[in-house]
C-alpha positions in Angstrom: 0.0 0.0 0.0 1.5 3.3 -1.1 0.7 6.9 -1.4 1.4 9.4 -4.1 0.7 13.0 -3.7 -1.5 12.2 -0.7 -3.6 9.7 -2.6 -3.6 5.9 -2.3 -1.8 4.0 -5.1 -3.3 0.6 -4.3 -6.7 -1.0 -4.1 -8.0 -3.9 -2.0 -10.4 -6.2 -3.8 -12.5 -8.5 -1.6 -15.1 -11.2 -1.7 -17.2 -11.2 1.4 -19.7 -13.6 2.8 -23.4 -12.8 3.7 -22.3 -11.3 7.0 -19.7 -9.0 5.3 -16.7 -10.9 6.4 -13.8 -10.9 3.9 -13.1 -14.5 2.7 -10.8 -13.7 -0.3 -8.6 -10.6 -0.8 -6.2 -9.2 -3.3 -4.1 -6.0 -3.6 -3.6 -4.3 -6.9 -2.4 -1.0 -8.3 -5.0 1.8 -8.4 -5.1 1.7 -12.2 -6.2 -2.0 -12.5 -9.9 -2.5 -13.3 -11.9 -4.2 -10.6 -13.3 -6.8 -12.9 -9.8 -8.2 -13.6 -9.7 -9.5 -10.0 -13.1 -11.2 -10.0 -12.0 -14.5 -11.5 -8.9 -15.0 -9.4 -10.8 -14.2 -6.2 -13.7 -16.5 -7.2 -11.2 -19.3 -7.7 -10.5 -19.1 -4.0 -14.1 -19.6 -2.9 -17.2 -21.7 -3.7 -20.2 -19.4 -3.5 -23.8 -20.2 -4.5 -24.4 -16.5 -5.6 -22.1 -13.7 -6.8 -23.6 -10.3 -6.1 -21.8 -7.3 -7.8 -22.5 -4.0 -9.3 -22.9 -3.3 -13.1 -19.2 -2.8 -13.5 -19.0 -6.7 -13.4 -21.6 -7.1 -16.2 -19.3 -8.7 -18.8 -20.3 -11.9 -20.8 -17.0 -13.7 -20.3 -17.2 -13.3 -16.5 -20.9 -14.2 -16.3 -20.3 -17.3 -18.5 -17.5 -18.5 -16.2 -19.7 -17.9 -13.1 -22.6 -19.8 -14.6 -20.3 -22.7 -15.7 -19.5 -23.1 -12.0 -23.2 -23.1 -11.3 -23.0 -19.8 -9.4 -26.0 -17.5 -9.7 -24.8 -14.1 -11.0 -26.8 -11.2 -9.5 -25.4 -8.3 -11.5 -27.5 -5.5 -13.0 -27.1 -5.0 -16.7 -24.8 -2.2 -17.8 -26.4 0.6 -19.8 -24.4 -0.4 -22.9 -26.0 -3.8 -23.1 -28.3 -4.1 -26.1 -30.4 -6.9 -24.6 -30.5 -6.4 -20.8 -30.1 -9.7 -18.8 -32.8 -10.6 -16.4 -31.7 -9.5 -13.0 -31.8 -12.2 -10.3 -31.8 -9.7 -7.4 -35.6 -9.4 -7.0 -35.9 -13.2 -7.0 -33.1 -13.5 -4.5 -34.7 -10.9 -2.2 -38.0 -12.7 -2.3 -36.3 -16.0 -1.4 -34.5 -14.3 1.5 -37.7 -13.0 3.0 -39.6 -16.3 3.0 
């Protein structure tokens, strides 16, 4: 972890469990895109569901997640021509029953 001109130069990437406890971590430079760390971190865990923001809406990542039989809960990015069905509402309904 470094600083340059008072700003951090590193990012911490994490996968957390349902309680918010970190179960997989990595450290990268500030310039590295968050999505590049998703696959390596997912290789360290075996979740049933992967919940992320629309920055993770990329077909290659979603395909790999689904190949592992993990449910992706990722909103479609605004550049997607055919928005994917979002699993979040179904997941929320399931959680409250």
